C-alpha positions as CSV (number, residue, x, y, z in Angstrom):
1,X,14.9,-30.0,-6.2
2,X,15.1,-27.7,-3.2
3,X,15.8,-24.6,-5.3
4,X,12.5,-24.7,-7.2
5,X,10.3,-23.8,-4.2
6,X,12.5,-20.9,-3.4
7,X,12.1,-19.6,-7.0
8,X,8.4,-20.1,-6.7
9,X,8.3,-18.1,-3.5
10,X,10.1,-15.1,-5.0
11,X,7.2,-13.9,-7.2
12,X,4.7,-14.2,-4.3
13,X,7.0,-12.1,-2.1
14,X,7.3,-9.4,-4.7
15,X,3.5,-9.4,-5.2
16,X,3.0,-9.1,-1.4
17,X,5.5,-6.2,-1.3
18,X,3.7,-4.5,-4.2
19,X,0.3,-4.9,-2.5
20,X,1.7,-3.5,0.7
21,X,3.1,-0.5,-1.2
22,X,-0.3,0.0,-2.8
23,X,-2.0,-0.1,0.6
24,X,0.4,2.4,1.9
25,X,-0.3,4.7,-1.1
26,X,-4.1,4.4,-0.7
27,X,-3.7,5.0,3.1
28,X,-1.7,8.2,2.4
29,X,-4.4,9.4,-0.1
30,X,-7.2,8.8,2.4
31,X,-5.3,10.6,5.1
32,X,-4.6,13.5,2.8
33,X,-8.3,13.6,1.8
34,X,-9.3,13.6,5.4
35,X,-7.0,16.4,6.2
36,X,-8.4,18.4,3.3
37,X,-11.9,17.8,4.5
38,X,-11.0,18.9,8.0
39,X,-9.4,22.1,6.6
40,X,-12.5,22.8,4.6
41,X,-14.7,22.4,7.7
42,X,-12.4,24.8,9.7
43,X,-12.6,27.4,6.9
44,X,-16.4,27.1,6.5
């Protein structure tokens, strides 16, 4: 009976890891976009 909770926790951990990966990807995209905007401001 003790193994079932562990199996139930595994999918949630994988979902949390995937969500953290998505947040990191979005953060990188935002940083890249901000850097591009700064570069455009410097050129203009």
